[in-house]
ZAMARGU-4260 file (C-alpha; in steps of 0.2 Angstrom, whole numbers, plus 5000, padded with zeros to 4 digits):
<rodrens>
0) 5631/5168/5329 | 5611/5165/5335 | 5598/5180/5339 | 5599/5190/5354 | 5587/5184/5366
5) 5585/5180/5385 | 5592/5162/5382 | 5598/5151/5369 | 5588/5135/5368 | 5604/5125/5375
10) 5606/5138/5389 | 5589/5129/5395 | 5596/5112/5392 | 5609/5116/5402 | 5601/5124/5417
15) 5588/5110/5417 | 5604/5097/5417 | 5610/5107/5432 | 5594/5105/5440 | 5591/5087/5439
20) 5610/5082/5444 | 5608/5096/5458 | 5590/5089/5464 | 5598/5069/5462 | 5610/5074/5474
25) 5599/5084/5484 | 5590/5068/5488 | 5604/5057/5494 | 5621/5066/5497 | 5610/5073/5516
30) 5605/5055/5519 | 5622/5047/5515 | 5629/5043/5532 | 5612/5037/5537 | 5611/5026/5521
35) 5630/5018/5523 | 5623/5013/5541 | 5608/5004/5535 | 5621/4995/5525 | 5630/4989/5539
40) 5643/5001/5539 | 5644/5006/5556 | 5662/5014/5557 | 5661/5033/5558 | 5678/5033/5551
45) 5674/5023/5538 | 5658/5033/5532 | 5669/5048/5534 | 5683/5041/5522 | 5669/5036/5510
50) 5661/5053/5510 | 5679/5060/5509 | 5683/5051/5494 | 5668/5058/5484 | 5676/5074/5487
55) 5693/5068/5479 | 5683/5065/5465 | 5676/5083/5463 | 5693/5091/5464 | 5703/5081/5452
60) 5686/5079/5439 | 5682/5098/5435 | 5702/5102/5430 | 5702/5085/5421 | 5686/5085/5412
65) 5691/5105/5406 | 5706/5098/5399 | 5699/5083/5390 | 5684/5094/5383 | 5697/5105/5373
70) 5707/5090/5367 | 5692/5078/5363 | 5677/5088/5361 | 5663/5092/5372 | 5653/5077/5366
75) 5664/5064/5371 | 5666/5071/5386 | 5648/5073/5392 | 5641/5057/5386 | 5656/5045/5392
80) 5654/5056/5410 | 5633/5057/5409 | 5637/5037/5410 | 5646/5036/5424 | 5635/5046/5433
85) 5620/5034/5427 | 5629/5019/5432 | 5636/5027/5451 | 5617/5030/5455 | 5612/5013/5450
90) 5624/5004/5458 | 5624/5015/5475 | 5606/5007/5478 | 5612/4988/5475 | 5630/4988/5482
95) 5634/4982/5501 | 5654/4983/5504 | 5663/5000/5510 | 5675/4999/5493 | 5662/4997/5481
100) 5650/5010/5489 | 5664/5021/5491 | 5669/5020/5471 | 5651/5022/5465 | 5652/5038/5477
105) 5669/5044/5467 | 5660/5041/5450 | 5645/5051/5453 | 5656/5067/5460 | 5669/5064/5446
110) 5656/5063/5432 | 5645/5077/5438 | 5659/5089/5441 | 5667/5083/5424 | 5653/5086/5413
115) 5649/5104/5421 | 5664/5113/5411 | 5658/5105/5394 | 5641/5112/5396 | 5648/5128/5402
120) 5658/5129/5387 | 5644/5126/5373 | 5632/5137/5381 | 5646/5152/5381 | 5650/5146/5364
125) 5632/5145/5356 | 5626/5160/5364 | 5627/5181/5366 | 5635/5189/5380 | 5620/5193/5387
130) 5610/5176/5383 | 5627/5171/5393 | 5624/5182/5408 | 5606/5176/5410 | 5609/5158/5407
135) 5622/5157/5422 | 5611/5169/5432 | 5597/5157/5432 | 5606/5141/5432 | 5613/5146/5451
140) 5593/5151/5456 | 5588/5133/5449 | 5604/5124/5459 | 5595/5134/5477 | 5577/5126/5470
145) 5583/5111/5469 | 5592/5112/5485 | 5578/5118/5496 | 5566/5105/5488 | 5577/5090/5486
150) 5580/5086/5503 | 5563/5086/5506 | 5559/5072/5495 | 5575/5063/5503 | 5567/5064/5518
155) 5552/5056/5513 | 5559/5043/5505 | 5571/5040/5521 | 5556/5039/5532 | 5542/5029/5522
160) 5551/5018/5511 | 5570/5016/5506 | 5584/5025/5503 | 5586/5014/5488 | 5571/5022/5480
165) 5579/5038/5482 | 5594/5031/5472 | 5581/5024/5460 | 5575/5040/5456 | 5592/5049/5455
170) 5598/5034/5443 | 5581/5037/5431 | 5586/5058/5430 | 5603/5052/5426 | 5596/5041/5413
175) 5585/5055/5405 | 5599/5067/5404 | 5611/5055/5395 | 5597/5050/5382 | 5592/5069/5382
180) 5610/5073/5375 | 5614/5057/5363 | 5601/5063/5355 | 5606/5082/5355 | 5624/5077/5349
185) 5615/5064/5336 | 5603/5075/5329 | 5617/5091/5330 | 5604/5102/5334 | 5610/5122/5337
190) 5625/5112/5327 | 5633/5110/5341 | 5645/5094/5335 | 5656/5109/5326 | 5659/5120/5340
195) 5673/5112/5345 | 5690/5112/5332 | 5696/5096/5333 | 5714/5101/5327 | 5719/5101/5344
200) 5715/5082/5349 | 5734/5077/5347 | 5744/5094/5348 | 5736/5098/5364 | 5745/5089/5379
205) 5741/5091/5399 | 5756/5101/5403 | 5751/5114/5389 | 5732/5116/5400 | 5743/5119/5415
210) 5755/5131/5407 | 5739/5140/5399 | 5734/5144/5417 | 5750/5149/5425 | 5754/5162/5412
215) 5736/5171/5414 | 5740/5180/5429 | 5723/5188/5430 | 5716/5171/5431 | 5729/5162/5442
220) 5723/5177/5457 | 5707/5175/5453 | 5706/5156/5455 | 5715/5160/5473 | 5699/5172/5476
225) 5689/5158/5471 | 5698/5146/5482 | 5695/5159/5498 | 5677/5161/5494 | 5673/5144/5495
230) 5684/5139/5509 | 5676/5153/5520 | 5659/5152/5513 | 5655/5133/5514 | 5663/5132/5532
235) 5653/5143/5540 | 5638/5131/5541 | 5644/5116/5549 | 5655/5128/5562 | 5636/5138/5565
240) 5625/5123/5567 | 5637/5114/5579 | 5637/5131/5591 | 5618/5133/5590 | 5618/5116/5595
245) 5625/5121/5611 | 5618/5137/5612 | 5601/5133/5609 | 5601/5115/5619 | 5587/5120/5630
250) 5579/5134/5623 | 5563/5133/5617 | 5557/5151/5617 | 5569/5161/5609 | 5562/5163/5591
255) 5544/5168/5591 | 5544/5163/5572 | 5549/5143/5576 | 5535/5147/5591 | 5521/5149/5581
260) 5527/5135/5567 | 5526/5123/5583 | 5508/5129/5589 | 5502/5126/5572 | 5511/5109/5568
265) 5504/5105/5587 | 5521/5101/5595 | 5523/5104/5612 | 5545/5103/5614 | 5558/5104/5600
270) 5571/5090/5607 | 5585/5103/5601 | 5580/5121/5595 | 5596/5124/5589 | 5594/5110/5575
275) 5577/5117/5571 | 5583/5136/5570 | 5599/5129/5558 | 5587/5120/5547 | 5578/5137/5545
280) 5592/5147/5540 | 5597/5135/5528 | 5578/5136/5520 | 5580/5156/5523 | 5596/5154/5512
285) 5587/5147/5497 | 5572/5156/5497 | 5582/5172/5498 | 5593/5168/5485 | 5577/5161/5473
290) 5567/5177/5476 | 5581/5191/5479 | 5593/5186/5464 | 5584/5193/5449 | 5582/5211/5459
295) 5600/5211/5464 | 5607/5206/5447 | 5597/5222/5440 | 5610/5234/5449 | 5622/5240/5433
300) 5640/5236/5441 | 5653/5228/5432 | 5654/5208/5437 | 5670/5208/5444 | 5667/5223/5456
305) 5650/5213/5460 | 5663/5199/5466 | 5673/5210/5476 | 5654/5219/5485 | 5649/5202/5488
310) 5666/5195/5497 | 5665/5210/5509 | 5647/5206/5513 | 5653/5187/5515 | 5667/5196/5529
315) 5655/5207/5538 | 5643/5192/5540 | 5658/5182/5548 | 5657/5197/5564 | 5639/5194/5564
320) 5639/5176/5566 | 5652/5180/5580 | 5644/5190/5592 | 5626/5183/5589 | 5629/5174/5606
325) 5612/5166/5610 | 5601/5179/5601 | 5592/5169/5587 | 5586/5185/5578 | 5605/5188/5574
330) 5608/5173/5567 | 5595/5175/5555 | 5603/5192/5552 | 5620/5185/5547 | 5612/5174/5535
335) 5604/5186/5526 | 5620/5197/5526 | 5629/5179/5520 | 5617/5176/5507 | 5617/5195/5500
340) 5635/5193/5497 | 5633/5176/5489 | 5619/5183/5477 | 5631/5197/5472 | 5646/5184/5470
345) 5642/5165/5468 | 5633/5170/5450 | 5646/5182/5443 | 5659/5168/5445 | 5656/5159/5429
350) 5651/5175/5419 | 5668/5182/5425 | 5676/5167/5419 | 5668/5166/5400 | 5678/5183/5398
355) 5694/5178/5403 | 5695/5161/5393 | 5706/5159/5378 | 5699/5154/5361 | 5696/5136/5360
360) 5699/5133/5379 | 5684/5136/5387 | 5685/5119/5396 | 5701/5123/5402 | 5696/5139/5412
365) 5677/5133/5418 | 5686/5117/5423 | 5699/5125/5433 | 5686/5136/5443 | 5676/5120/5445
370) 5690/5109/5455 | 5695/5127/5463 | 5678/5129/5470 | 5678/5109/5476 | 5692/5111/5483
375) 5687/5127/5495 | 5671/5115/5498 | 5683/5100/5504 | 5696/5111/5514 | 5683/5122/5522
380) 5675/5111/5537 | 5692/5103/5540 | 5701/5120/5543 | 5686/5128/5552 | 5686/5113/5563
385) 5702/5112/5566 | 5703/5130/5572 | 5687/5128/5580 | 5693/5116/5593 | 5711/5127/5596
390) 5702/5144/5598 | 5683/5142/5601 | 5669/5149/5587 | 5670/5168/5591 | 5690/5168/5589
395) 5688/5157/5575 | 5676/5169/5564 | 5686/5184/5567 | 5702/5178/5562 | 5695/5170/5547
400) 5686/5185/5542 | 5702/5193/5545 | 5712/5180/5534 | 5698/5183/5519 | 5698/5200/5520
405) 5717/5202/5516 | 5715/5188/5502 | 5700/5201/5496 | 5712/5215/5496 | 5727/5208/5490
410) 5716/5201/5476 | 5708/5216/5471 | 5724/5227/5470 | 5733/5212/5460 | 5721/5211/5447
415) 5715/5231/5445 | 5736/5232/5445 | 5738/5217/5432 | 5721/5224/5421 | 5731/5241/5419
420) 5746/5234/5416 | 5739/5225/5400 | 5729/5240/5395
</rodrens>
């Protein structure tokens, strides 16, 4: 076992890897629709299908990547998927047909989500419990740093050169990661090649992976809660953006901070104040995560309790959003509550997952939580949009908030009961 410190050296590699993959996707994902239109793909249905196809890759790859890492070892899974990751970005810059672009988008999402469980498994195997905690928290911070910086660079490429440049930069980052991981495994740094017990190679089957998860009742309930968290948390963004786009369409005076910025930049009018305000909320979210996270994580509470507290704050934020009406400051307050809930909850998911894993099955556990999260990410906007059309903005948020609260109460009581029974 390594000496206790704040971060294991491979933990830093893991954080840098996550940052670069999220930075790459952050440069191109927000502009994919515009990029497809530049490639003469004008049909909104076709563009939506291509983007959705990428989500499908992410949903299945987490669990499959985790299973294959347990069966064949981390090395094969990481290297093979980093190759796919590199090729996906490389060919995105040169393809012109909807089918080939959809395949590339699928490969990027599949590879990104498949690599993560193996990297997390190595970090958890090499690190002490305290190092694992610090590494996963830092990793989450860097994800938000990438999310706040990358779209700016992507905008620069979109406006000044070509989207192909952004894909080229992303491909270069992917190639660097591939070379780095090949070097680490080739040199067997930190004895990474000995982590996985290869005796599982022939005996461990896909149905065994499913059986292991099914038998772990606490983990099953935990996965249900994680599905609800990702489904509820990520669907609020498109719903709120659509609401603000409507409410603030002709309002240029509701938010003093925005007016100050407009004055400083010598802007006399904003085409749609709601969109500008929504951009500010996204910036607020990223800045709060980066600045508040280290303070909140100094609070000494059990990780599972931290997740439940975060979920409850997310529940409360829905009510503030629901009654924000046309008051810009209320949207800012809502985002503050939502972000604090996020900080209490999201970074602890990997930490709690690591405490549940069975020996030699880290990939399966981490991969399952990744796939569950991606499933929630894909379903959230669809479900939210459906109820938004039927019931309207406020009613949808209130109903979803109560559904989430019921799921939270059920998960808390069930996990508590199962853990008490196991003692």
